[in-house]
N, C-alpha and C positions, 0 to 999 in steps of 0.2 A: 584646527584641522582644515586644510584647504579642500576646496570642492573636488579637485582632481584626486587627492589622496583618499577622500571620503568615498568617491566612486569606485576607486580601486579596492578598498577594504570591504565595501558593502556589496559590490557587484559580483558577478559570477567569477571573474578572475581572482578576486580576493578570497572567495570561498575555496577555489582550487589551491591557492597558496596555503591557506590555513590547513586544508586537508593534507597537502604534501608535507608540511612541517610536522603535523601530528603523526603521519605515517612514519616519517624518519625517526621521530622521538620514540615511539613505541617499538619500532624495529630494533633500536639500539638498547633500550632499557628493559624491555619485557622479554624474558627468556622464551625461546621456541616460537615466537610470534610468526616468524617467516618460514617456519617448517612447512613442507608441502601438505602434511596432514592438517595442520592448523589453518592454513589458508583455504584449503578445500572445505573444512568444517565451517569457517567463517562465512564463506560464500553460500553454503547450503543453509546456514542459519538465517541469512537475510532474504532468502527466497520469498517467504510468505509476506514479509513487510514490503519487499520490493515490488511484488506483483500488485498488491493492493495500492501502493503509493502511486503506481502508474496512472490508474484511473482516479484516485483521489486528487491527483494533480489537476485533472480536468474539472472535477467538482469544485475545487477551490478556485480555479481560474474563472469560474462563472459565479463566484460569490456563494456557492453552496458548500456543504460538507456532508459526510455520511458517518454517523456514529454506530451504524448497525453492521459494519463490515466484519468485526470480530465475531459476532453472533452468526453472521452469514457463512463465514469460513467454517465454523464448527458445524453448523447445520448441513451445509452442502457436503462436507467431508463425511458426515454420517449417512447422508442420502446416497453418496457414491458406494459406500460399504453395504448399506442395506439393499439397494437395488442390485448390486453385483451378487450379493448372497442369495437373493430371491430368484434371479434369472440365470446366474452362472456366467453372465456376460459382462466383462469389464467395460467394453465400449458403451453398453447400455447404462452401466453405473455412472460413467463419466457424463454421458448425455443427460441423465436424470439430475445429476448435481448441477450441471450448467443451466438446465431448465429451471431448477429451483432457485438458483442465484439470480438468473435473469428476471424471474417473477418477483422476487423481493425488491430488486432494483427498480422494476417497472412500477410497482406499488408506491415505492418512495417517490419516484419521479412524478407520477401522476398527482399524488397528494400535494407535493411541494410546488411543482411547476404549473399544473393545470388548476388545482383547487386553490392554491395560494397559501397553504399552511406553512408556518415557519419550519425551516430545515432542522433546527435544533429539536423542537418538540416532536416532529414527525419521525426522525431517525432514532431519537431516544426511545420512542414508543416501539418502533419496529425492532430496535435492539432487544428490548425486553420480550416482545412477542416471539421473535425468531428463536431466541435462546430458550424461552419457555416451551415452544413446540419441540425443539430438539430434546429437551429433558423429558417431555411427555412421551414422545415416540420411542425413546430409549429406556424409559423408566428410570432415568437418572444414572444409567450405567454405561460404560464403554461398550461399543458394538464391535465384536471381534470379526476379523476377516476370515471367510471360509475358503476363498480362492487364493492359494499361495502366489499365483502370478500377479496378484494385485500389488504385492510388495515390490515387484520389478519396476513399477512406475517411478519410484524414487530411487531404487537401487541400481537401475540400469545406467549405462554410460556410453558415450560416443567418443572414441579416441581417448579414453581415460577421463573424460570430463563428465561428471554426473548429469543426468538428464535434467533435473530441476534447475541446475545452474544455466544450462543451455536455454531452457524455457524462459528464465528470467532475462537472459541476454537478448533473446528474440523480442520479448515484451518491451524492453528498453528501446530497442531499434525501431519497432513498429510504432510505439507511442511517440517517439521522437519525430518520426516521419509524419505521423498524423498531426502533431502539434505544429510543426514548422513548414510542412510542404503541402498541406491540403486545405481546401475551403472550410472543411469542418473545424480544423484547428484554428484557423483565423476567425471563424465565427465564434468559437468558444471564448477566445480572448476578447473579442468585440463585445460579447454579452457581459463579461466581467467588467470591462472598462466602462460601459454605459449601456445598460439593457434597453433603454428607451431609444437611444440613437441607433442601436443595432436593429431594433424592431422597425424603425422608420426606414432603415437602409435595406429592408427586405429579408432580414435574417429571421428564420422560423425559431424564435426564442424558446417557446414552450417545447416544441418537438426536439430541439437540440438538447435542452436540459433533461428531458425524459430519457433520451437516447444515452446521455452521459451516465445517468443513474443505472440504466440497464447494463451498460458496459461495466460499471462498478460492480454490479452483482455477478456478472460473468467472470470478471477477474478474481473476485472473492471465491467463486466456485472452483476455478482452476487452482487457486492457492489452497483451497480446502481439500481437493483431491490429492494434491502432492503432500500436504501435511498428514492426511490420514494414512497415505501409503508409507510415509516416513516413520510415523509412530505406531504403525501396524494395527490401527483400530480407529473407529469413529468415536471421538470424545466430545460429549455435549458441553463440556466446560473448557474446551480448547480455545485458543486465540483470545483469551480475556485480556482487554487493554490494547489489542492490536490497533484499534482505531486511533488511539492517541499516538502510537508509535508512527503510524503512517502519516498522520498530520504533521507531527514533529519533523519527520524526514522531509516532507514537502516544503514546510516553512523554512527549515534550515537551508534547503536548496534554492531558496529565493522565490518560491510561489507565494504570492501575496494573499493574505486573508481578506483583503479588500477587493480581490478579483482583478482580472486583466493582465496579470503578469505570471509567467511560468516558463521554465526551461527544463528540458529533459535531462541535460547534463547536470544541472543543479540538483535535481531530485536523486539522480544516481549517487552523487557525492553525499547528499544528506542521508540516504539509505546506508552508505558505507560507513559514515561517521557514527551512526547509531550502532551498527554492527560491530565496529572496531571497539567502541566504548564497552559494549557488553562482553565481547570476547576478551578484552584485556582484564576486565574485572573477574572473569572466570579463571583466566590464567594466573592471576594474582591471588586467587582464593578469597576474594572479597565476599563477605556474607550477603545473602539475597536482600536482607533488610536495607543495607546501604545502597544496593543497586536501585531500589526504588527512589532513593534520594537523588541519585545521579540522573536517573531518567527525568525526574521532576525539574532538576536544574537545567538539563538540556532543553526541555520544553519551554521553560521560562526564557532561556537564552534565545531560542528560535523566535519566540514572540517579540522579544526585544529587538532582534535583528530586523524582523519584519516592520516594526514600528519605525526604526531608524531609516530603513529603506524608503518607507512611505513618506516620512517627513522630509527626506532628502530629495524626493522626486525621482529616484532611480527606478527606471522601468524595466530594463533588461540587463 
């Protein structure tokens, strides 16, 4: 394989080509895939993964990752419902969820970036802690919504487009601008490329990493609120395995596990590939047991792609 062909296949353009081919194939061979109802359902199904993947992209770009996001999504969704039920105010419920998510992210960031504990151990611990807190405060049961207007967060639409899809589109746009057009984004990639060099260049490495984890917590909270509204309750066991889906989407989209490389377009494509794979399996009535196998294969494929990109020296 020539270097030019390898760059094309492993780079962002190659990912777009693969995505386009896959889209054409499923459109032709899978019944009802292109129906308006299915497309809207597909986009709504990827909202949670997509929102979390936006901030996971920044974590991975700095050589970090966060395994606690699934637990944080469940916990903050419950917080939104419980605060709303207690106060009768949906805005207060949303703010409570965001505050809880930011707090979890800050704790992760301080322990990892400031104290220097490994991200795997830290976020594995907070994953268990946050999930445990959610189960304790809910007594292990779903928390029902007392304010019917809370459902409108996920059920409302603008010009026929569901609000959660609009929120995801705005998140993609904002994070794309942050990554490519701001000093913060350039510093994020610099830290992942070489933390010591970034520090010597004047980048506030610790502060930036803590900020990224706080952003991760906030995005998990937004995803948690939308998920709780969509499923009409706060579920302590919701979003199990979400962290692996978000990491898979990012790595599929060209974000390097070694840090220093990320593109928002690639992450968007990665999110859609995961969403299409799950949607097609549901349309074809493939049993859930086999869906786990497919997710595992996709994750392995994503890691293989990252390894090939790294060994080939493809940066963007």
